[in-house]
C-alpha positions in Angstrom: 15.7 -25.3 31.3 15.6 -28.4 29.1 14.0 -28.0 25.7 12.8 -30.7 23.3 10.3 -31.2 20.5 7.6 -33.8 19.9 4.7 -34.3 17.5 1.1 -33.6 18.7 -2.0 -33.3 16.5 0.3 -33.0 13.4 1.9 -29.9 14.7 5.3 -29.5 16.2 5.1 -28.6 19.9 8.0 -27.2 21.9 8.5 -28.8 25.3 10.2 -26.9 28.1 10.9 -28.7 31.3 11.3 -26.6 34.4 13.2 -28.1 37.3 12.8 -26.8 40.8 15.2 -27.7 43.6 12.2 -28.0 46.1 11.1 -31.6 46.8 7.3 -31.2 46.1 5.6 -30.1 42.9 2.0 -29.9 41.7 0.7 -28.9 38.3 -2.0 -26.3 38.8 -2.6 -25.6 35.1 -0.9 -26.3 31.8 0.8 -22.9 32.2 1.4 -22.9 36.0 3.0 -25.1 38.6 4.0 -24.8 42.2 6.9 -26.3 44.1 7.4 -26.1 47.9 9.2 -27.2 51.0 8.5 -26.9 54.7 11.6 -26.6 56.7 11.6 -25.5 60.4 9.5 -22.4 60.8 9.5 -21.5 57.1 7.6 -22.7 54.0 9.3 -21.9 50.7 7.4 -21.7 47.4 8.5 -21.6 43.8 5.9 -20.5 41.2 6.7 -21.3 37.6 4.5 -20.1 34.8 4.3 -19.8 31.1 3.2 -16.1 31.2 3.7 -12.9 29.2 6.1 -10.3 30.5 3.3 -8.0 31.6 1.4 -10.7 33.5 1.4 -11.9 37.1 1.0 -15.2 38.9 -0.9 -15.5 42.2 -1.1 -18.3 44.7 -2.6 -18.4 48.2 -4.9 -20.0 50.8 -8.6 -20.0 50.0 -11.1 -17.8 51.9 -13.0 -21.0 52.7 -12.0 -24.1 54.7 -13.8 -26.5 52.5 -13.5 -25.1 48.9 -11.4 -22.8 46.7 -12.8 -19.3 47.1 -11.1 -16.1 46.1 -13.0 -13.8 48.4 -11.4 -13.8 51.8 -8.2 -15.4 50.6 -4.6 -14.6 51.5 -2.6 -14.5 48.3 1.0 -13.9 47.1 1.1 -12.0 43.8 4.3 -12.4 41.8 5.5 -10.6 38.7 8.6 -9.2 37.0 9.0 -5.5 36.5 12.0 -4.8 34.3 15.0 -6.3 35.9 13.2 -6.7 39.3 11.2 -9.7 40.5 8.4 -8.9 43.0 6.2 -10.9 45.3 3.6 -9.0 47.4 1.3 -10.2 50.2 -2.4 -9.5 49.3 -5.7 -9.7 51.1 -8.8 -10.1 48.9 -12.1 -8.8 50.2 -13.7 -8.1 46.9 -13.4 -8.9 43.1 -12.2 -5.3 42.2 -9.0 -3.2 42.5 -8.1 -1.9 46.0 -10.1 1.2 46.6 -11.1 3.5 49.5 -13.7 5.8 48.1 -15.5 5.8 51.4 -14.1 4.2 54.6 -11.3 1.5 54.8 -9.7 0.1 51.7 -11.4 -3.0 50.2 -10.9 -5.2 47.2 -7.6 -6.8 46.0 -5.3 -5.0 48.5 -1.7 -5.4 49.6 -1.6 -6.3 53.3 0.3 -3.1 54.1 -2.7 -1.0 52.9 -5.3 -2.7 55.1 -3.4 -2.7 58.4 -1.5 -5.9 57.8 2.1 -6.8 57.6 4.2 -7.8 54.5 5.2 -11.3 55.7 6.6 -12.6 52.4 10.4 -12.9 51.9 11.3 -12.6 48.2 14.3 -14.8 47.3 14.9 -15.0 43.6 13.3 -15.0 40.1 14.3 -16.2 36.7 12.8 -15.8 33.2 13.9 -17.8 30.2 12.2 -19.0 27.0 8.8 -17.6 28.2 8.9 -19.3 31.6 8.9 -17.1 34.6 9.8 -18.5 38.0 9.6 -16.7 41.4 10.8 -18.1 44.8 9.6 -16.7 48.1 9.0 -17.9 51.6 7.0 -17.0 54.7 6.1 -18.2 58.2 3.3 -20.8 57.9 1.5 -19.1 60.8 -0.2 -15.7 60.6 2.7 -14.1 62.6 0.4 -11.6 64.3 -1.3 -10.5 61.0 -5.0 -11.3 61.3 -5.4 -11.1 57.5 -2.9 -13.9 56.9 -4.1 -17.5 56.7 -2.3 -20.4 58.4 -0.6 -23.0 56.2 -1.5 -26.3 57.8 1.2 -28.9 58.1 -1.3 -31.7 58.5 -4.1 -32.6 56.1 -5.2 -30.8 53.0 -5.2 -27.1 52.4 -7.6 -25.5 49.9 -5.7 -23.1 47.6 -6.6 -20.4 45.0 -4.4 -19.3 42.1 -4.7 -17.0 39.1 -2.9 -15.5 36.1 -3.7 -12.1 34.7 -2.4 -8.8 33.4 -0.5 -6.5 35.8 -1.5 -2.9 35.7 1.8 -1.1 35.4 0.2 2.3 35.7 -1.7 1.8 39.0 0.8 -0.8 40.2 -1.8 -3.5 40.9 -3.0 -6.8 39.5 -5.8 -6.6 37.0 -8.7 -9.0 36.7 -7.5 -12.5 36.1 -8.1 -14.3 32.8 -7.0 -17.8 34.0 -8.0 -19.4 37.2 -9.2 -22.8 38.6 -12.7 -23.8 37.5 -13.0 -26.1 40.6 -11.5 -26.8 44.0 -7.8 -27.1 44.5 -6.5 -28.8 47.6 -2.9 -29.9 48.3 -1.3 -31.8 51.3 1.5 -29.3 52.0 3.0 -31.3 54.9 3.2 -34.7 53.1 6.2 -36.7 54.3 7.3 -38.3 51.0 8.6 -35.9 48.3 6.5 -36.1 45.1 6.8 -34.2 41.9 3.6 -34.3 39.9 4.6 -31.7 37.4 5.1 -32.0 33.6 6.9 -29.9 31.1 5.4 -26.8 29.7 4.5 -26.9 26.0 3.6 -24.3 23.4 2.9 -24.4 19.7 5.4 -22.7 17.3 3.0 -19.9 16.7 0.1 -18.6 18.8 -3.2 -18.4 17.0 -4.3 -14.7 17.1 -7.7 -14.2 18.6 -9.9 -11.9 16.6 -11.4 -9.1 18.7 -14.8 -7.5 18.3 -13.3 -4.1 17.5 -12.1 -1.5 17.3 -15.6 -0.1 17.9 -16.2 3.5 17.0 -19.0 6.2 17.3 -18.3 8.3 14.3 -21.7 9.8 13.4 -21.4 13.6 13.5 -25.0 13.9 14.4 -24.6 12.1 17.7 -24.2 14.6 20.5 -25.7 12.4 23.3 -23.9 9.5 24.9 -25.3 7.0 27.4 -22.6 5.3 29.6 -23.2 2.1 31.4 -21.1 -0.7 32.9 -20.8 -4.2 31.4 -18.6 -7.3 31.1 -15.2 -6.9 29.6 -15.2 -9.8 27.1 -11.6 -10.8 27.9 -9.5 -11.6 24.8 -12.2 -10.8 22.3 -13.2 -7.7 24.1 -11.4 -5.1 26.2 -8.3 -7.1 27.0 -7.8 -8.0 23.3 -8.5 -4.4 22.2 -6.3 -2.6 24.7 -3.9 -5.3 25.9 -4.2 -3.8 29.4 -5.3 -5.0 32.8 -8.9 -4.1 33.8 -11.0 -4.1 36.9 -13.5 -6.7 35.7 -16.1 -4.3 34.2 -15.8 -1.8 31.4 -17.7 1.2 30.0 -20.3 0.7 27.3 -21.2 3.9 25.4 -24.4 3.8 23.3 -24.3 0.0 23.6 -20.7 -0.4 22.3 -17.9 -1.8 24.4 -15.2 0.9 25.2 -15.6 2.6 21.8 -13.6 5.4 20.3 -15.7 8.6 20.3 -15.2 11.0 17.4 -16.1 14.5 18.5 -15.8 18.0 17.0 -14.2 21.0 18.5 -16.6 23.8 19.6 -19.6 21.5 20.1 -21.4 20.5 23.3 -21.9 16.8 24.1 -24.3 15.4 26.6 -23.3 12.3 28.7 -25.9 10.3 30.6 -23.9 8.3 33.1 -25.3 5.1 34.8 -22.2 3.7 36.6 -23.2 2.9 40.1 -25.2 4.6 42.9 -23.3 3.6 46.1 -19.7 4.3 46.8 -19.9 1.5 49.3 -20.3 -1.0 46.5 -16.9 -0.4 44.9 -17.2 -3.2 42.3 -20.0 -1.4 40.5 -19.2 2.2 41.4 -17.1 3.8 38.6 -17.3 7.6 38.3 -17.1 8.6 34.7 -14.9 11.5 33.5 -12.9 12.7 30.5 -9.1 12.9 30.8 -5.8 12.7 29.0 -4.5 10.2 31.7 -4.0 6.8 30.1 -4.5 4.9 33.3 -7.6 6.4 35.0 -8.3 5.9 38.6 -8.7 9.6 39.4 -10.3 8.9 42.8 -7.1 7.1 43.9 -4.9 10.1 43.3 -3.8 12.8 45.7 -4.6 16.4 45.0 -1.0 16.9 43.7 -1.3 13.9 41.4 -4.6 15.1 40.0 -2.9 18.4 38.9 -0.7 16.4 36.5 -3.7 15.5 34.2 -6.4 17.4 32.5 -9.8 16.1 33.5 -13.4 17.1 32.9 -16.7 15.8 34.3 -15.4 14.1 37.5 -17.8 14.5 40.4 -17.1 13.1 43.9 -20.0 10.9 45.1 -22.0 11.2 41.9 -25.4 9.6 41.8 -26.5 6.4 39.9 -27.8 8.5 37.0 -25.8 11.7 36.4 -26.3 13.9 33.4 -23.9 16.7 32.4 -22.7 18.5 29.3 -19.1 18.8 28.2 -17.7 21.2 25.7 -14.9 20.2 23.4 -12.3 23.0 23.3 
């Protein structure tokens, strides 16, 4: 890692140049670049990103032959967990966490959970001065896995990429906060090596984004809560308030985004829940319940795992509008 400093807009910017040994490089975003090489029956990638320690980088082939589309894509998700670097092969069939409330798993799912094969070979990772790099390789063909896309050695390939928070509790990538706003296409099999990447830069101090919260319902007279789904608001909203990965929607209670509810022991409280009517529509189907589990995702758990947490109000296959009363012990 080569570091230097330069002046930009009257502020000192720190410049960090990442050098990959692979012959080709393209800058996908100011905070993300990809290097690669096709050699024989293998294609090797190095993803380098200016990301936080609890974030992931994702890169893969688009679900469309003529545009960059996340749905239907074949993606490698890379992150660092403690002293371990990880790259996992994912198949994306929906913009929500992998779930199997009814029928086969759908959403952002590892290939191994949807009948596929883990075809990625992790090689190495490195993290220094806020830059995380991960190197992995795979066969350019689908190698018998129908969910894997083929990396074309001729012409352009449309790609997708993303950066987001990694959910360490449920061991899955959360909804991305950075992604391409347009199409991304790269000629992977180009004959002449070209490195079109530039150094990463960052200001000496990050400007703190003010959130909309914390939001609270503290009125002692309120004993009825209406729960609905809504947009998360990213850094000003749920992500900024909790610092945790989310599924792309959050609960709104009495019109407030993920508020803290102040309740009194010995009282009964009524919850009117409007959080999806069809288990087949996993993106907008989120059963509501009360628990001391910090992660949630009760319907993902086995019966044994459910016994580890105290929960109240969870109903399998609940309707679009469910109303029940919960007592606070």
